[in-house]
C-alpha positions in Angstrom: 0.0 0.0 0.0 1.4 3.4 -0.9 1.9 5.8 2.0 -0.5 8.3 0.4 -3.3 5.6 0.6 -2.9 5.0 4.3 -6.2 5.5 6.2 -5.8 5.6 10.0 -8.4 6.0 12.7 -6.1 8.7 14.1 -6.7 10.8 10.9 -9.4 13.4 10.7 -11.9 13.2 7.9 -10.7 14.7 4.6 -13.4 17.4 4.8 -12.0 18.7 8.1 -8.4 19.6 7.2 -8.1 21.8 10.3 -8.0 18.7 12.4 -4.8 17.5 10.8 -1.4 19.0 11.5 1.2 20.3 9.2 4.9 21.0 9.5 4.6 23.8 12.1 2.4 21.7 14.4 4.8 18.7 14.4 7.7 21.0 15.0 5.9 22.4 18.1 5.5 18.8 19.5 9.1 17.9 18.8 10.8 21.1 20.1 8.4 21.3 23.1 9.6 17.8 24.1 13.1 19.1 24.2 12.0 21.9 26.5 14.4 24.8 25.6 13.9 26.8 28.8 14.2 23.7 31.0 17.5 22.7 29.3 18.8 26.3 29.6 17.9 26.5 33.3 18.7 23.0 34.4 20.5 21.0 31.8 23.2 23.4 30.8 24.5 24.4 34.3 24.5 20.7 35.2 26.5 19.9 32.0 29.1 22.5 32.9 29.3 21.4 36.5 29.4 17.6 36.0 31.8 17.5 33.1 33.8 20.7 33.8 33.9 21.1 30.0 34.0 24.6 28.6 33.1 23.5 25.1 29.4 22.6 25.8 28.3 25.0 23.0 30.6 23.2 20.5 29.2 19.8 21.5 25.7 21.0 20.7 26.9 21.8 17.2 28.7 18.4 16.9 25.7 16.4 18.1 23.3 18.4 16.0 25.4 17.5 12.9 25.2 13.8 13.9 21.4 14.0 14.3 21.1 15.8 11.0 22.9 12.9 9.4 20.6 10.4 11.2 17.6 12.4 9.9 18.6 11.6 6.3 17.8 7.9 6.7 15.0 8.5 9.2 13.3 10.9 6.8 13.7 8.4 3.9 12.0 5.7 6.1 9.1 8.1 6.9 8.4 8.5 3.1 7.8 4.8 2.9 6.1 4.0 6.2 3.5 6.0 8.1 2.9 4.4 11.5 2.3 5.9 14.9 4.7 3.3 16.3 7.7 5.1 14.5 10.8 3.3 15.8 8.8 0.0 16.4 7.5 0.1 12.8 10.8 1.0 11.2 12.7 -1.7 13.0 10.0 -4.2 12.2 10.2 -3.5 8.5 14.0 -3.4 8.5 15.2 -6.0 10.9 12.1 -8.2 11.4 9.1 -8.6 13.7 11.1 -10.1 16.6 13.5 -7.2 16.7 10.5 -4.8 16.2 8.6 -6.0 19.3 11.8 -5.8 21.3 12.2 -2.2 20.1 8.6 -1.5 21.0 9.1 -2.5 24.6 12.2 -0.4 24.9 10.3 2.5 23.4 7.5 2.1 25.9 9.9 2.1 28.8 11.9 5.1 27.4 9.0 7.4 26.6 7.0 6.5 29.8 10.0 7.1 32.0 10.8 10.4 30.3 7.3 11.6 30.6 6.6 10.4 34.2 10.1 11.6 35.4 9.3 15.1 34.3 6.5 15.2 36.9 9.1 15.2 39.6 10.7 18.4 38.6 7.4 19.9 37.4 5.9 19.3 40.8 8.9 20.6 42.8 9.5 23.7 40.6 5.8 24.7 40.5 5.3 24.1 44.2 8.4 26.2 45.0 7.2 29.0 42.8 3.7 29.0 44.4 5.3 29.1 47.8 7.8 31.9 47.1 5.4 34.1 45.1 1.9 33.4 46.6 2.7 31.8 50.0 1.0 28.6 49.1 2.8 25.7 50.8 1.7 22.7 48.7 3.4 19.3 48.6 5.2 18.6 45.2 3.1 15.6 44.5 -0.2 17.5 44.8 1.0 20.0 42.2 2.3 17.1 40.0 -1.1 15.3 40.2 -2.8 18.5 39.2 -0.4 18.6 36.2 -1.3 15.0 35.4 -5.0 16.0 35.3 -4.6 18.9 32.9 -2.3 16.8 30.6 -4.9 14.0 30.7 -7.7 16.4 29.5 -5.6 17.8 26.7 -4.4 14.4 25.7 -8.0 13.3 25.4 -8.7 16.1 22.9 -7.9 16.2 19.2 -4.3 16.6 18.1 -4.5 20.1 16.6 -5.7 21.6 19.9 -2.6 20.2 21.5 -0.5 21.7 18.7 -2.0 25.1 19.3 -1.4 25.0 23.0 2.2 23.9 22.5 2.7 26.6 19.8 1.7 29.4 22.3 3.8 28.0 25.1 6.8 27.4 22.9 6.7 30.9 21.4 6.8 32.4 24.9 9.5 30.1 25.9 11.8 30.9 23.0 11.3 34.6 23.4 12.2 34.4 27.1 15.4 32.4 26.4 16.3 34.7 23.5 16.1 37.9 25.7 18.2 36.1 28.2 20.8 35.2 25.6 21.1 38.6 24.0 21.5 40.3 27.4 24.5 38.1 28.2 26.5 39.7 25.4 25.8 43.2 26.6 27.8 42.9 29.8 30.4 40.2 29.4 32.9 40.0 32.3 35.6 38.4 30.2 34.6 39.9 26.9 32.9 38.3 24.0 35.0 35.3 22.7 34.5 32.3 20.5 36.7 30.2 22.7 33.7 28.0 23.9 33.0 27.1 20.3 36.4 25.7 19.6 37.6 22.0 19.8 40.2 22.9 22.5 37.4 23.9 24.8 35.7 20.5 24.3 38.8 18.7 25.6 39.0 20.8 28.8 37.1 18.3 31.0 35.3 14.9 30.9 34.2 15.0 27.3 32.3 11.7 27.5 30.1 13.0 30.4 29.6 16.3 28.6 28.4 14.5 25.4 26.0 12.4 27.4 24.5 15.4 29.2 24.3 17.4 25.9 22.7 14.5 24.0 20.0 14.2 26.7 18.9 17.7 25.7 17.9 16.6 22.3 15.4 13.9 23.4 12.1 14.3 21.7 13.5 15.4 18.3 12.7 12.0 16.8 9.0 12.2 17.6 7.9 13.6 14.3 7.3 10.2 12.8 4.9 9.3 15.6 2.4 11.8 14.2 2.8 10.6 10.6 -0.8 9.2 10.6 -2.3 12.5 11.6 -0.3 14.9 9.4 -0.9 16.3 6.0 1.2 14.6 3.3 3.4 12.3 5.5 5.8 11.8 2.6 7.0 15.4 3.1 5.7 16.6 6.4 7.7 14.2 8.7 11.0 14.7 6.9 10.7 18.5 6.8 9.5 18.7 10.4 12.4 16.6 11.7 15.1 18.5 9.8 13.7 21.9 11.0 13.3 20.7 14.6 16.9 19.3 14.8 18.3 22.5 13.2 16.3 24.7 15.6 17.2 22.7 18.7 20.9 22.4 17.9 21.4 26.0 16.8 19.3 27.4 19.7 21.0 25.3 22.3 24.5 26.1 21.0 23.8 29.8 21.0 22.3 29.7 24.5 25.2 27.7 26.0 27.6 30.2 24.3 25.7 33.2 25.6 25.6 31.7 29.1 29.4 31.2 29.0 29.9 34.8 27.9 27.5 36.1 30.6 29.2 34.2 33.4 32.7 34.5 31.9 34.6 31.5 30.4 37.0 31.7 33.4 34.1 31.5 35.9 31.3 29.5 34.5 32.5 26.0 35.5 33.0 26.9 39.1 29.9 29.0 39.2 27.7 26.3 37.8 29.1 23.9 40.3 28.2 26.2 43.2 24.9 27.6 42.1 23.5 24.8 39.9 20.2 25.9 38.1 20.2 29.0 40.3 23.0 30.3 38.1 20.6 31.1 35.3 18.3 33.1 37.5 21.3 34.9 38.9 22.6 35.8 35.4 19.1 36.9 34.4 19.0 39.3 37.4 22.5 40.6 36.7 22.1 41.1 33.0 18.4 42.0 32.7 16.6 42.6 36.0 14.8 40.9 38.9 11.4 41.1 37.3 12.6 39.3 34.2 14.2 36.6 36.4 10.9 36.1 38.2 8.9 35.9 35.0 11.4 33.5 33.5 10.9 31.1 36.5 7.2 31.1 35.8 7.8 30.3 32.1 10.1 27.4 33.3 6.9 25.8 34.7 5.1 26.3 31.3 8.2 24.8 29.6 8.0 21.7 31.7 4.2 21.4 31.1 4.8 21.6 27.3 7.3 18.8 27.5 4.9 16.7 29.6 2.1 17.2 27.0 4.4 16.4 24.1 5.7 13.1 25.7 2.2 12.2 26.8 1.0 12.3 23.2 3.9 10.3 22.0 3.3 7.5 24.6 -0.4 7.4 23.8 0.3 6.8 20.1 2.8 4.0 20.9 0.1 2.3 23.0 -2.3 2.8 20.1 0.0 1.3 17.5 0.8 -1.7 19.6 -2.8 -2.3 20.4 -3.8 -2.1 16.8 -1.2 -4.7 15.8 -2.3 -7.1 18.6 1.0 -6.8 20.6 -0.8 -5.1 23.4 -4.5 -5.4 24.4 -6.9 -4.4 21.6 -8.8 -1.6 23.5 -5.6 0.5 23.3 -6.3 0.8 19.6 -9.6 2.6 20.1 -9.9 6.2 19.1 -12.4 8.8 20.3 -15.4 9.1 17.9 -15.3 12.9 18.1 -11.6 13.9 18.7 -9.9 11.0 16.8 -7.5 10.8 19.7 -6.1 7.5 21.0 -8.0 8.1 24.3 -7.5 4.7 25.8 -3.8 4.9 25.3 -3.8 8.4 26.7 -5.8 7.2 29.8 -3.4 4.3 30.3 -0.4 6.7 30.3 -2.3 8.9 32.8 -2.9 6.0 35.2 0.8 5.0 35.0 1.8 8.5 35.8 -0.5 8.7 38.8 0.8 5.4 40.1 4.4 6.4 39.9 3.9 9.9 41.4 1.9 8.4 44.3 4.6 5.8 44.9 7.4 8.4 45.1 5.2 10.6 47.3 4.7 7.7 49.7 8.4 6.9 49.7 9.3 10.5 50.7 12.2 10.6 48.2 13.4 13.9 46.7 11.3 14.3 43.5 14.2 15.9 41.5 17.1 13.7 42.6 15.2 10.5 42.3 12.0 10.6 40.1 13.3 13.2 37.7 17.0 12.3 37.6 16.5 8.5 37.5 13.7 8.3 35.1 14.6 11.0 32.5 18.2 9.7 32.3 16.9 6.1 31.8 14.5 7.3 29.1 17.2 9.3 27.3 19.6 6.3 27.3 16.8 4.1 25.9 16.1 6.6 23.1 19.8 6.6 22.1 19.7 2.9 21.7 16.5 3.2 19.6 18.2 5.7 17.4 21.1 3.3 16.7 18.7 0.4 16.1 16.6 2.5 13.7 19.7 3.5 11.7 20.5 -0.2 11.2 16.9 -0.9 10.2 17.0 1.8 7.6 20.1 0.3 5.9 18.5 -3.2 6.0 15.2 -1.9 4.7 16.6 -0.1 1.6 18.9 -3.0 0.8 15.8 -4.9 -0.2 14.3 -2.1 -2.2 15.9 1.3 -2.8 12.4 2.8 -3.5 14.0 5.7 -5.5 15.9 7.0 -2.5 19.4 8.3 -3.2 22.5 6.6 -1.9 23.1 9.1 0.9 19.7 8.7 2.5 19.3 5.0 2.1 22.9 3.9 2.9 25.6 6.4 3.8 23.7 8.6 6.2 22.2 5.8 8.3 25.5 3.9 8.4 27.4 6.9 9.6 24.7 7.8 12.1 24.3 4.2 13.4 28.0 3.9 14.1 28.1 7.3 15.8 25.0 6.7 17.8 26.2 3.2 18.9 29.5 4.7 20.1 27.6 7.4 21.9 25.4 4.8 23.6 28.5 3.0 24.9 29.9 6.3 26.1 26.6 7.0 27.9 26.7 3.6 29.6 30.3 4.2 30.8 29.4 7.7 32.2 25.9 6.9 33.6 27.2 7.3 37.1 28.0 10.9 36.4 24.6 11.6 35.0 23.0 10.2 38.1 25.4 11.9 40.5 26.0 8.4 42.0 29.1 6.5 43.0 30.4 4.1 40.4 29.7 1.2 42.7 26.0 2.2 43.3 23.5 -0.5 42.2 21.6 2.2 40.3 24.5 2.5 37.8 23.7 -1.0 36.4 20.1 -1.6 37.6 18.6 1.4 35.6 20.4 0.7 32.3 19.7 -3.0 32.8 16.0 -2.3 32.6 16.5 -1.3 29.0 18.0 -4.7 28.1 15.4 -6.5 30.2 12.5 -4.9 28.5 14.1 -5.5 25.1 14.5 -9.2 25.9 11.0 -9.5 27.2 9.7 -8.0 23.9 11.8 -10.4 21.9 10.5 -13.3 24.0 7.0 -12.2 23.6 7.4 -11.9 19.8 8.7 -15.5 19.7 5.7 -16.7 21.7 3.3 -14.9 19.3 5.1 -16.5 16.4 4.6 -20.0 17.9 1.1 -19.6 19.4 -0.6 -16.8 17.6 0.8 -16.6 14.0 -2.1 -14.5 12.8 -1.2 -11.8 15.3 2.5 -12.2 14.6 1.9 -11.5 10.9 0.2 -8.2 11.7 3.2 -6.8 13.7 4.4 -3.5 12.4 1.9 -3.4 9.6 -0.6 -0.9 11.0 
C-alpha cells in the first residue's frame, strides 16, 4: 500500500483539514519535548558542573550535525512507512518482527520514564514558585497530580488543539530564552569570545560525560514520525519537520550555551555552575536583565515543563495505540475517540501509570528531583539513544531490499554513519551513567537502571517468539498498522 493511501483512525476526515497537523504543528511537538527553557535553566548548568567542560556550546553543534545525518535515513523511512509506532514500525520493516517488538518494549519504557520523570521536577518547581510568590505551601506531589489531570484532559482532545497549546507555550519560551541570551553579550565580564565554540574547549574536561549530558537535551527530536498518521502529506511533512526541529534545537542550544558562557565568563562558568546549579541562570538573568525578568522566566520554566509533559504524553499514547492495533498489546488500546480521533484509551493508560508512579514516590518520601526526575529521565534518554542506533541499522536493511527511489546518501551512507556514531555514543553513555545520576560508580543504580532497557528488550523479543509460535495470525500483523 502506498503511503498516500494509508487510512488511519487517528486521521481526521478529509473534509476537516483543520484537524490534521502540518509541519509547524509537528515542530511544536518535537521542540516542546526538548523543553528549551528547561534545558537552559537545568541541563546546561548541570552539564558544565558535572563535566567541567568549557566546550558545551561546541558539543551541541557536533551532536546536532550527527542528528542531521541520522535524519537523512529517518526521513527516507518516513516517506515509505506511516505508522504511529515510528521506531517500532521502522525496525520491524527493516530488521524483522522479533526485533521490532523488542524495540517497541524499549520505546514504551523510554517514553514513559521520560514523561513520568518530568512530573518530579514539574511538581517541585511549581510548588516552589507558588510558595515563594503566593505563599501557598503545597506538597510537590499535589502539584504534580494537578499537572497529570490537565495533561490528561488535553491528551483526550484532538491533536490540533494540543499543537496550538504547544505553539503558544513554545513561542513564549523561545522569546524568554532569546532575551536572556542577548542580554549576556551586553555585559560580558571576560569579553565576547568564540573560545567555547572551539575544539580545544571541548577537551578541557570529561568530554564523555559532557556529550551524554548534551545528548539528553535533544530527546524528543525524533518524535515527528509518531504523528505521521495525523499529518498532512506524511511523505513530506515528517521529513521537513524533523530537519527543521533538529536545526532549531541544535542552533538554539549552542547559541544559548555560548551566551551563558559569555555572561558568566569563560573563566568562571564551570566553578559558578558547580556552586549555584540551576540558580546560576536566574542569577545571570537578574544581573544582565533585572529581577522582574528573572521572576517571569521562572514562571515560564513551569510552562516549559508542562509543554514537555504534554508532548511526551501524546507520544506515549500513540505508541500504545500502534501496539494495540497490531495485537501486541490489548486491543482496546487501539480505540480512538469518535469525536476527537485521539487515542484516548492509550492516553488514559499513560495517565494511570503517571498517577501510580507519582503516588509511589510521594509515599516513599524521596526527593522528586534527585530520584523521580533524575533516575527516570536519564533512563529514558539512554533508551532513546539505543532506539536511534537500532533504527539506523533498520534503515540500511530496509533499503537494501528495495531502494524505493531513495538516493545513496539517504538509504545507505547517512544511516550507516549515524548508526556507528550513535552506537558509540550509547556506549559512552553507559560508561558515564554514574556521572549523570550523580551516583558512586559502585552504586547499584548504575547498572540496575540501564539494565531495565535490556530486560524490556529481551522481554519484547521473547513475547514476539511466543506470538510466532502460538498466535501466528497476530505475529503477521506486527508493524503493519
